[in-house]
All heavy atoms as TSV, in Angstrom:
chain	resi	resn	atom	element	x	y	z
A	1	MET	N	N	81.803	135.178	49.365
A	1	MET	CA	C	80.717	135.768	50.117
A	1	MET	C	C	80.694	135.147	51.507
A	1	MET	O	O	80.575	133.940	51.659
A	1	MET	CB	C	79.400	135.501	49.391
A	1	MET	CG	C	78.217	136.053	50.107
A	1	MET	SD	S	76.747	136.072	49.103
A	1	MET	CE	C	76.192	134.401	49.294
A	2	VAL	N	N	80.798	135.960	52.518
A	2	VAL	CA	C	80.803	135.488	53.892
A	2	VAL	C	C	79.438	135.794	54.508
A	2	VAL	O	O	79.004	136.942	54.535
A	2	VAL	CB	C	81.918	136.173	54.697
A	2	VAL	CG1	C	81.867	135.750	56.141
A	2	VAL	CG2	C	83.264	135.856	54.085
A	3	ILE	N	N	78.769	134.757	54.960
A	3	ILE	CA	C	77.468	134.896	55.608
A	3	ILE	C	C	77.639	134.515	57.074
A	3	ILE	O	O	78.156	133.449	57.377
A	3	ILE	CB	C	76.420	133.973	54.965
A	3	ILE	CG1	C	76.277	134.259	53.479
A	3	ILE	CG2	C	75.084	134.104	55.655
A	3	ILE	CD1	C	75.783	135.636	53.149
A	4	PRO	N	N	77.208	135.384	57.964
A	4	PRO	CA	C	77.311	135.027	59.383
A	4	PRO	C	C	76.481	133.783	59.704
A	4	PRO	O	O	75.400	133.584	59.151
A	4	PRO	CB	C	76.748	136.238	60.113
A	4	PRO	CG	C	76.696	137.342	59.110
A	4	PRO	CD	C	76.661	136.698	57.763
A	5	ILE	N	N	77.028	132.953	60.565
A	5	ILE	CA	C	76.328	131.725	60.965
A	5	ILE	C	C	74.986	132.067	61.614
A	5	ILE	O	O	74.018	131.320	61.457
A	5	ILE	CB	C	77.215	130.897	61.922
A	5	ILE	CG1	C	78.478	130.453	61.210
A	5	ILE	CG2	C	76.468	129.715	62.482
A	5	ILE	CD1	C	78.235	129.550	60.026
A	6	SER	N	N	74.891	133.196	62.284
A	6	SER	CA	C	73.634	133.568	62.934
A	6	SER	C	C	72.516	133.756	61.913
A	6	SER	O	O	71.370	133.404	62.184
A	6	SER	CB	C	73.814	134.838	63.762
A	6	SER	OG	O	74.238	135.905	62.944
A	7	ALA	N	N	72.830	134.289	60.732
A	7	ALA	CA	C	71.802	134.447	59.691
A	7	ALA	C	C	71.337	133.092	59.197
A	7	ALA	O	O	70.141	132.872	58.981
A	7	ALA	CB	C	72.350	135.282	58.538
A	8	VAL	N	N	72.270	132.160	59.031
A	8	VAL	CA	C	71.910	130.818	58.581
A	8	VAL	C	C	71.068	130.119	59.638
A	8	VAL	O	O	70.057	129.486	59.323
A	8	VAL	CB	C	73.179	130.007	58.249
A	8	VAL	CG1	C	72.832	128.560	57.944
A	8	VAL	CG2	C	73.918	130.633	57.080
A	9	LEU	N	N	71.459	130.241	60.892
A	9	LEU	CA	C	70.689	129.609	61.969
A	9	LEU	C	C	69.295	130.215	62.086
A	9	LEU	O	O	68.318	129.484	62.297
A	9	LEU	CB	C	71.438	129.733	63.293
A	9	LEU	CG	C	72.684	128.879	63.427
A	9	LEU	CD1	C	73.377	129.163	64.760
A	9	LEU	CD2	C	72.357	127.406	63.317
A	10	LEU	N	N	69.183	131.521	61.942
A	10	LEU	CA	C	67.876	132.167	62.010
A	10	LEU	C	C	66.970	131.661	60.891
A	10	LEU	O	O	65.806	131.314	61.136
A	10	LEU	CB	C	68.023	133.684	61.915
A	10	LEU	CG	C	66.716	134.460	61.825
A	10	LEU	CD1	C	65.923	134.303	63.117
A	10	LEU	CD2	C	66.986	135.914	61.523
A	11	LEU	N	N	67.499	131.581	59.679
A	11	LEU	CA	C	66.686	131.087	58.569
A	11	LEU	C	C	66.329	129.617	58.740
A	11	LEU	O	O	65.220	129.197	58.395
A	11	LEU	CB	C	67.421	131.307	57.254
A	11	LEU	CG	C	67.525	132.766	56.815
A	11	LEU	CD1	C	68.415	132.881	55.599
A	11	LEU	CD2	C	66.161	133.351	56.541
A	12	LEU	N	N	67.234	128.831	59.295
A	12	LEU	CA	C	66.940	127.419	59.550
A	12	LEU	C	C	65.825	127.277	60.574
A	12	LEU	O	O	64.895	126.487	60.385
A	12	LEU	CB	C	68.195	126.693	60.029
A	12	LEU	CG	C	68.027	125.228	60.377
A	12	LEU	CD1	C	67.630	124.435	59.142
A	12	LEU	CD2	C	69.294	124.674	60.967
A	13	ILE	N	N	65.878	128.042	61.633
A	13	ILE	CA	C	64.830	127.989	62.660
A	13	ILE	C	C	63.492	128.407	62.070
A	13	ILE	O	O	62.461	127.766	62.321
A	13	ILE	CB	C	65.219	128.869	63.866
A	13	ILE	CG1	C	66.397	128.239	64.605
A	13	ILE	CG2	C	64.042	129.079	64.800
A	13	ILE	CD1	C	67.037	129.142	65.636
A	14	LEU	N	N	63.485	129.468	61.268
A	14	LEU	CA	C	62.240	129.910	60.641
A	14	LEU	C	C	61.678	128.852	59.696
A	14	LEU	O	O	60.467	128.610	59.689
A	14	LEU	CB	C	62.471	131.218	59.887
A	14	LEU	CG	C	62.662	132.455	60.746
A	14	LEU	CD1	C	63.028	133.642	59.875
A	14	LEU	CD2	C	61.423	132.744	61.561
A	15	ALA	N	N	62.531	128.207	58.926
A	15	ALA	CA	C	62.065	127.169	58.004
A	15	ALA	C	C	61.450	126.003	58.762
A	15	ALA	O	O	60.402	125.481	58.373
A	15	ALA	CB	C	63.222	126.690	57.135
A	16	VAL	N	N	62.082	125.586	59.844
A	16	VAL	CA	C	61.549	124.474	60.646
A	16	VAL	C	C	60.196	124.846	61.243
A	16	VAL	O	O	59.253	124.044	61.222
A	16	VAL	CB	C	62.554	124.066	61.745
A	16	VAL	CG1	C	61.921	123.128	62.751
A	16	VAL	CG2	C	63.780	123.437	61.122
A	17	ILE	N	N	60.081	126.056	61.754
A	17	ILE	CA	C	58.802	126.491	62.338
A	17	ILE	C	C	57.713	126.510	61.282
A	17	ILE	O	O	56.590	126.038	61.507
A	17	ILE	CB	C	58.962	127.882	62.987
A	17	ILE	CG1	C	59.795	127.770	64.255
A	17	ILE	CG2	C	57.605	128.502	63.306
A	17	ILE	CD1	C	60.190	129.105	64.855
A	18	PHE	N	N	58.026	127.044	60.105
A	18	PHE	CA	C	57.025	127.118	59.046
A	18	PHE	C	C	56.583	125.739	58.592
A	18	PHE	O	O	55.403	125.499	58.333
A	18	PHE	CB	C	57.557	127.908	57.856
A	18	PHE	CG	C	57.790	129.370	58.155
A	18	PHE	CD1	C	58.771	130.062	57.479
A	18	PHE	CD2	C	57.049	130.036	59.095
A	18	PHE	CE1	C	58.998	131.400	57.737
A	18	PHE	CE2	C	57.269	131.375	59.370
A	18	PHE	CZ	C	58.234	132.058	58.682
A	19	ILE	N	N	57.503	124.826	58.473
A	19	ILE	CA	C	57.159	123.483	58.012
A	19	ILE	C	C	56.375	122.732	59.078
A	19	ILE	O	O	55.419	122.018	58.773
A	19	ILE	CB	C	58.431	122.726	57.596
A	19	ILE	CG1	C	58.996	123.349	56.318
A	19	ILE	CG2	C	58.140	121.247	57.388
A	19	ILE	CD1	C	60.350	122.828	55.921
A	20	ARG	N	N	56.735	122.887	60.338
A	20	ARG	CA	C	56.022	122.174	61.415
A	20	ARG	C	C	54.600	122.682	61.583
A	20	ARG	O	O	53.727	121.942	62.011
A	20	ARG	CB	C	56.778	122.297	62.739
A	20	ARG	CG	C	58.064	121.520	62.721
A	20	ARG	CD	C	58.676	121.488	64.076
A	20	ARG	NE	N	58.895	120.077	64.362
A	20	ARG	CZ	C	58.780	119.542	65.542
A	20	ARG	NH1	N	58.475	120.278	66.572
A	20	ARG	NH2	N	58.992	118.266	65.712
A	21	ASN	N	N	54.346	123.953	61.279
A	21	ASN	CA	C	53.003	124.501	61.410
A	21	ASN	C	C	52.117	124.160	60.215
A	21	ASN	O	O	50.945	124.519	60.204
A	21	ASN	CB	C	53.055	126.022	61.568
A	21	ASN	CG	C	53.567	126.424	62.924
A	21	ASN	OD1	O	53.501	125.651	63.876
A	21	ASN	ND2	N	54.076	127.626	63.025
A	22	CYS	N	N	52.667	123.492	59.222
A	22	CYS	CA	C	51.928	123.130	58.005
A	22	CYS	C	C	51.290	124.351	57.359
A	22	CYS	O	O	50.168	124.293	56.854
A	22	CYS	CB	C	50.878	122.067	58.294
A	22	CYS	SG	S	51.580	120.528	58.851
A	23	ALA	N	N	51.976	125.446	57.418
A	23	ALA	CA	C	51.449	126.686	56.854
A	23	ALA	C	C	52.503	127.334	55.965
A	23	ALA	O	O	52.797	128.502	56.082
A	23	ALA	CB	C	51.047	127.635	57.970
A	24	LEU	N	N	53.052	126.550	55.053
A	24	LEU	CA	C	54.106	127.057	54.190
A	24	LEU	C	C	53.485	127.909	53.087
A	24	LEU	O	O	52.798	127.419	52.212
A	24	LEU	CB	C	54.903	125.899	53.596
A	24	LEU	CG	C	56.191	126.270	52.895
A	24	LEU	CD1	C	57.161	126.900	53.889
A	24	LEU	CD2	C	56.823	125.055	52.276
A	25	LYS	N	N	53.721	129.209	53.169
A	25	LYS	CA	C	53.180	130.145	52.190
A	25	LYS	C	C	54.319	130.612	51.286
A	25	LYS	O	O	55.456	130.180	51.424
A	25	LYS	CB	C	52.561	131.336	52.908
A	25	LYS	CG	C	51.399	130.958	53.795
A	25	LYS	CD	C	50.851	132.156	54.516
A	25	LYS	CE	C	49.725	131.715	55.442
A	25	LYS	NZ	N	49.237	132.799	56.268
A	26	ILE	N	N	54.002	131.506	50.362
A	26	ILE	CA	C	55.013	132.010	49.433
A	26	ILE	C	C	56.155	132.689	50.202
A	26	ILE	O	O	57.327	132.467	49.898
A	26	ILE	CB	C	54.385	132.993	48.425
A	26	ILE	CG1	C	53.358	132.287	47.549
A	26	ILE	CG2	C	55.449	133.668	47.579
A	26	ILE	CD1	C	53.945	131.209	46.670
A	27	SER	N	N	55.817	133.478	51.194
A	27	SER	CA	C	56.869	134.154	51.962
A	27	SER	C	C	57.723	133.135	52.718
A	27	SER	O	O	58.939	133.305	52.839
A	27	SER	CB	C	56.256	135.155	52.939
A	27	SER	OG	O	55.392	134.492	53.851
A	28	HIS	N	N	57.106	132.087	53.187
A	28	HIS	CA	C	57.847	131.046	53.889
A	28	HIS	C	C	58.752	130.283	52.923
A	28	HIS	O	O	59.880	129.917	53.268
A	28	HIS	CB	C	56.885	130.074	54.563
A	28	HIS	CG	C	55.947	130.750	55.514
A	28	HIS	ND1	N	54.704	130.251	55.792
A	28	HIS	CD2	C	56.054	131.881	56.245
A	28	HIS	CE1	C	54.092	131.041	56.653
A	28	HIS	NE2	N	54.894	132.045	56.937
A	29	ALA	N	N	58.253	130.034	51.741
A	29	ALA	CA	C	59.071	129.358	50.734
A	29	ALA	C	C	60.288	130.210	50.373
A	29	ALA	O	O	61.370	129.674	50.144
A	29	ALA	CB	C	58.234	129.060	49.501
A	30	MET	N	N	60.118	131.522	50.342
A	30	MET	CA	C	61.247	132.409	50.058
A	30	MET	C	C	62.309	132.313	51.149
A	30	MET	O	O	63.500	132.360	50.870
A	30	MET	CB	C	60.775	133.856	49.910
A	30	MET	CG	C	59.939	134.090	48.668
A	30	MET	SD	S	60.788	133.656	47.140
A	30	MET	CE	C	62.102	134.828	47.132
A	31	VAL	N	N	61.882	132.168	52.396
A	31	VAL	CA	C	62.836	131.985	53.490
A	31	VAL	C	C	63.611	130.691	53.291
A	31	VAL	O	O	64.834	130.649	53.480
A	31	VAL	CB	C	62.105	131.983	54.861
A	31	VAL	CG1	C	63.030	131.547	55.974
A	31	VAL	CG2	C	61.543	133.355	55.152
A	32	CYS	N	N	62.923	129.637	52.872
A	32	CYS	CA	C	63.603	128.358	52.625
A	32	CYS	C	C	64.592	128.473	51.472
A	32	CYS	O	O	65.686	127.907	51.531
A	32	CYS	CB	C	62.572	127.267	52.340
A	32	CYS	SG	S	61.557	126.859	53.771
A	33	VAL	N	N	64.227	129.208	50.435
A	33	VAL	CA	C	65.145	129.414	49.314
A	33	VAL	C	C	66.364	130.195	49.762
A	33	VAL	O	O	67.501	129.862	49.416
A	33	VAL	CB	C	64.408	130.125	48.155
A	33	VAL	CG1	C	65.383	130.616	47.100
A	33	VAL	CG2	C	63.379	129.208	47.541
A	34	LEU	N	N	66.157	131.257	50.546
A	34	LEU	CA	C	67.283	132.033	51.066
A	34	LEU	C	C	68.183	131.177	51.945
A	34	LEU	O	O	69.413	131.307	51.896
A	34	LEU	CB	C	66.771	133.237	51.860
A	34	LEU	CG	C	66.239	134.394	51.041
A	34	LEU	CD1	C	65.635	135.448	51.961
A	34	LEU	CD2	C	67.332	135.000	50.191
A	35	LEU	N	N	67.591	130.295	52.743
A	35	LEU	CA	C	68.381	129.385	53.568
A	35	LEU	C	C	69.273	128.522	52.696
A	35	LEU	O	O	70.454	128.344	52.984
A	35	LEU	CB	C	67.470	128.510	54.429
A	35	LEU	CG	C	68.159	127.399	55.218
A	35	LEU	CD1	C	69.099	127.991	56.250
A	35	LEU	CD2	C	67.141	126.504	55.868
A	36	GLY	N	N	68.732	128.010	51.609
A	36	GLY	CA	C	69.531	127.192	50.701
A	36	GLY	C	C	70.681	127.967	50.084
A	36	GLY	O	O	71.812	127.476	50.005
A	37	PHE	N	N	70.414	129.187	49.657
A	37	PHE	CA	C	71.478	129.996	49.072
A	37	PHE	C	C	72.546	130.340	50.098
A	37	PHE	O	O	73.743	130.312	49.800
A	37	PHE	CB	C	70.916	131.285	48.470
A	37	PHE	CG	C	70.321	131.101	47.118
A	37	PHE	CD1	C	68.975	131.326	46.914
A	37	PHE	CD2	C	71.088	130.706	46.042
A	37	PHE	CE1	C	68.409	131.163	45.662
A	37	PHE	CE2	C	70.543	130.532	44.780
A	37	PHE	CZ	C	69.192	130.764	44.605
A	38	PHE	N	N	72.144	130.675	51.312
A	38	PHE	CA	C	73.122	131.016	52.338
A	38	PHE	C	C	73.930	129.800	52.766
A	38	PHE	O	O	75.121	129.897	53.014
A	38	PHE	CB	C	72.445	131.650	53.551
A	38	PHE	CG	C	72.007	133.069	53.316
A	38	PHE	CD1	C	70.918	133.584	53.988
A	38	PHE	CD2	C	72.675	133.889	52.426
A	38	PHE	CE1	C	70.507	134.888	53.778
A	38	PHE	CE2	C	72.274	135.195	52.208
A	38	PHE	CZ	C	71.187	135.697	52.895
A	39	LEU	N	N	73.292	128.631	52.855
A	39	LEU	CA	C	74.028	127.417	53.197
A	39	LEU	C	C	75.043	127.052	52.119
A	39	LEU	O	O	76.105	126.521	52.413
A	39	LEU	CB	C	73.063	126.248	53.410
A	39	LEU	CG	C	72.467	126.121	54.796
A	39	LEU	CD1	C	71.468	124.967	54.826
A	39	LEU	CD2	C	73.516	125.928	55.840
A	40	ALA	N	N	74.717	127.350	50.867
A	40	ALA	CA	C	75.641	127.051	49.773
A	40	ALA	C	C	76.912	127.880	49.869
A	40	ALA	O	O	77.950	127.483	49.353
A	40	ALA	CB	C	74.960	127.296	48.435
A	41	GLY	N	N	76.842	129.011	50.552
A	41	GLY	CA	C	78.013	129.875	50.686
A	41	GLY	C	C	78.830	129.619	51.933
A	41	GLY	O	O	79.818	130.306	52.168
A	42	THR	N	N	78.460	128.647	52.734
A	42	THR	CA	C	79.181	128.381	53.972
A	42	THR	C	C	80.142	127.213	53.798
A	42	THR	O	O	80.165	126.563	52.760
A	42	THR	CB	C	78.201	128.054	55.127
A	42	THR	OG1	O	77.515	126.852	54.810
A	42	THR	CG2	C	77.216	129.176	55.355
A	43	SER	N	N	80.903	126.950	54.831
A	43	SER	CA	C	81.858	125.839	54.783
A	43	SER	C	C	81.168	124.489	54.951
A	43	SER	O	O	81.810	123.449	54.801
A	43	SER	CB	C	82.913	126.024	55.877
A	43	SER	OG	O	82.292	126.013	57.146
A	44	VAL	N	N	79.897	124.480	55.252
A	44	VAL	CA	C	79.138	123.239	55.424
A	44	VAL	C	C	78.687	122.670	54.075
A	44	VAL	O	O	78.356	121.496	53.967
A	44	VAL	CB	C	77.914	123.500	56.336
A	44	VAL	CG1	C	77.115	122.249	56.584
A	44	VAL	CG2	C	78.347	124.100	57.641
A	45	ALA	N	N	78.713	123.489	53.034
A	45	ALA	CA	C	78.207	123.079	51.718
A	45	ALA	C	C	78.866	121.814	51.175
A	45	ALA	O	O	78.152	120.928	50.687
A	45	ALA	CB	C	78.345	124.226	50.732
A	46	PRO	N	N	80.199	121.662	51.217
A	46	PRO	CA	C	80.782	120.415	50.701
A	46	PRO	C	C	80.324	119.170	51.465
A	46	PRO	O	O	80.124	118.108	50.875
A	46	PRO	CB	C	82.285	120.623	50.855
A	46	PRO	CG	C	82.476	122.084	50.924
A	46	PRO	CD	C	81.238	122.621	51.562
A	47	THR	N	N	80.139	119.299	52.763
A	47	THR	CA	C	79.676	118.177	53.568
A	47	THR	C	C	78.253	117.795	53.182
A	47	THR	O	O	77.940	116.603	53.037
A	47	THR	CB	C	79.738	118.528	55.062
A	47	THR	OG1	O	81.055	118.951	55.380
A	47	THR	CG2	C	79.343	117.358	55.930
A	48	ILE	N	N	77.394	118.775	53.013
A	48	ILE	CA	C	76.017	118.513	52.612
A	48	ILE	C	C	75.993	117.875	51.225
A	48	ILE	O	O	75.267	116.904	50.985
A	48	ILE	CB	C	75.187	119.813	52.634
A	48	ILE	CG1	C	75.042	120.317	54.061
A	48	ILE	CG2	C	73.820	119.612	51.998
A	48	ILE	CD1	C	74.424	121.690	54.174
A	49	HIS	N	N	76.804	118.395	50.318
A	49	HIS	CA	C	76.857	117.861	48.957
A	49	HIS	C	C	77.322	116.409	48.944
A	49	HIS	O	O	76.715	115.566	48.283
A	49	HIS	CB	C	77.775	118.718	48.091
A	49	HIS	CG	C	77.910	118.212	46.689
A	49	HIS	ND1	N	76.883	118.290	45.782
A	49	HIS	CD2	C	78.930	117.603	46.054
A	49	HIS	CE1	C	77.276	117.767	44.644
A	49	HIS	NE2	N	78.526	117.328	44.779
A	50	SER	N	N	78.379	116.119	49.677
A	50	SER	CA	C	78.878	114.736	49.690
A	50	SER	C	C	77.870	113.789	50.346
A	50	SER	O	O	77.735	112.640	49.924
A	50	SER	CB	C	80.232	114.654	50.382
A	50	SER	OG	O	80.121	115.013	51.739
A	51	GLY	N	N	77.156	114.263	51.359
A	51	GLY	CA	C	76.122	113.445	51.985
A	51	GLY	C	C	74.979	113.145	51.036
A	51	GLY	O	O	74.471	112.023	50.982
A	52	LEU	N	N	74.573	114.149	50.251
A	52	LEU	CA	C	73.503	113.934	49.277
A	52	LEU	C	C	73.947	113.010	48.152
A	52	LEU	O	O	73.168	112.165	47.692
A	52	LEU	CB	C	73.047	115.278	48.705
A	52	LEU	CG	C	72.250	116.163	49.655
A	52	LEU	CD1	C	71.988	117.519	49.023
A	52	LEU	CD2	C	70.954	115.496	50.045
A	53	VAL	N	N	75.192	113.145	47.714
A	53	VAL	CA	C	75.702	112.263	46.666
A	53	VAL	C	C	75.771	110.825	47.165
A	53	VAL	O	O	75.384	109.889	46.462
A	53	VAL	CB	C	77.085	112.753	46.173
A	53	VAL	CG1	C	77.760	111.709	45.298
A	53	VAL	CG2	C	76.939	114.053	45.416
A	54	ALA	N	N	76.243	110.622	48.402
A	54	ALA	CA	C	76.322	109.278	48.966
A	54	ALA	C	C	74.931	108.666	49.106
A	54	ALA	O	O	74.731	107.481	48.810
A	54	ALA	CB	C	77.021	109.315	50.315
A	55	THR	N	N	73.963	109.470	49.524
A	55	THR	CA	C	72.591	108.979	49.655
A	55	THR	C	C	72.009	108.623	48.294
A	55	THR	O	O	71.353	107.582	48.141
A	55	THR	CB	C	71.711	110.033	50.346
A	55	THR	OG1	O	72.284	110.355	51.614
A	55	THR	CG2	C	70.298	109.535	50.535
A	56	ALA	N	N	72.250	109.455	47.299
A	56	ALA	CA	C	71.752	109.170	45.952
A	56	ALA	C	C	72.391	107.910	45.393
A	56	ALA	O	O	71.716	107.098	44.746
A	56	ALA	CB	C	72.025	110.355	45.033
A	57	ASP	N	N	73.683	107.707	45.646
A	57	ASP	CA	C	74.350	106.483	45.184
A	57	ASP	C	C	73.766	105.252	45.870
A	57	ASP	O	O	73.556	104.217	45.232
A	57	ASP	CB	C	75.855	106.558	45.454
A	57	ASP	CG	C	76.557	107.539	44.540
A	57	ASP	OD1	O	75.991	107.884	43.481
A	57	ASP	OD2	O	77.676	107.962	44.887
A	58	LEU	N	N	73.496	105.370	47.162
A	58	LEU	CA	C	72.917	104.255	47.905
A	58	LEU	C	C	71.531	103.911	47.382
A	58	LEU	O	O	71.209	102.733	47.176
A	58	LEU	CB	C	72.857	104.594	49.395
A	58	LEU	CG	C	72.250	103.536	50.306
A	58	LEU	CD1	C	73.177	102.326	50.373
A	58	LEU	CD2	C	71.996	104.107	51.674
A	59	VAL	N	N	70.719	104.923	47.146
A	59	VAL	CA	C	69.358	104.699	46.657
A	59	VAL	C	C	69.379	104.121	45.237
A	59	VAL	O	O	68.569	103.256	44.903
A	59	VAL	CB	C	68.544	106.000	46.718
A	59	VAL	CG1	C	67.212	105.876	46.004
A	59	VAL	CG2	C	68.329	106.415	48.176
A	60	SER	N	N	70.317	104.574	44.420
A	60	SER	CA	C	70.353	104.095	43.037
A	60	SER	C	C	70.805	102.644	42.926
A	60	SER	O	O	70.496	101.973	41.944
A	60	SER	CB	C	71.268	104.981	42.185
A	60	SER	OG	O	72.611	104.833	42.585
A	61	THR	N	N	71.505	102.132	43.937
A	61	THR	CA	C	71.937	100.741	43.895
A	61	THR	C	C	70.914	99.770	44.462
A	61	THR	O	O	71.052	98.566	44.296
A	61	THR	CB	C	73.252	100.553	44.673
A	61	THR	OG1	O	73.063	100.926	46.024
A	61	THR	CG2	C	74.385	101.360	44.045
A	62	MET	N	N	69.873	100.282	45.100
A	62	MET	CA	C	68.846	99.421	45.686
A	62	MET	C	C	67.915	98.885	44.614
A	62	MET	O	O	67.562	99.586	43.672
A	62	MET	CB	C	68.040	100.206	46.742
A	62	MET	CG	C	68.864	100.668	47.904
A	62	MET	SD	S	67.921	101.694	49.041
A	62	MET	CE	C	67.083	100.432	49.951
A	63	ARG	N	N	67.530	97.636	44.770
A	63	ARG	CA	C	66.579	97.003	43.852
A	63	ARG	C	C	65.237	96.884	44.552
A	63	ARG	O	O	65.164	96.532	45.718
A	63	ARG	CB	C	67.073	95.606	43.481
A	63	ARG	CG	C	68.423	95.580	42.855
A	63	ARG	CD	C	68.300	95.461	41.392
A	63	ARG	NE	N	69.636	95.527	40.806
A	63	ARG	CZ	C	69.825	95.582	39.537
A	63	ARG	NH1	N	68.794	95.563	38.730
A	63	ARG	NH2	N	71.034	95.659	39.049
A	64	PRO	N	N	64.139	97.139	43.824
A	64	PRO	CA	C	62.813	97.036	44.461
A	64	PRO	C	C	62.419	95.627	44.804
A	64	PRO	O	O	62.810	94.650	44.394
A	64	PRO	CB	C	61.853	97.631	43.451
A	64	PRO	CG	C	62.607	97.830	42.191
A	64	PRO	CD	C	64.062	97.608	42.483
């Protein structure tokens, strides 16, 4: 599935605006979900995944 980068950027901008306005509604949450699905289909997905795994490993090794 090929998603144009412009669609991903548009959804990212909308998600940031919705979150900054502190007015996240059901329709706004749907935009965030769509952003996640579209990002998963891009070439950036492996980079995001490896970054999250590295962060989770770092957090799991920390002692309180």
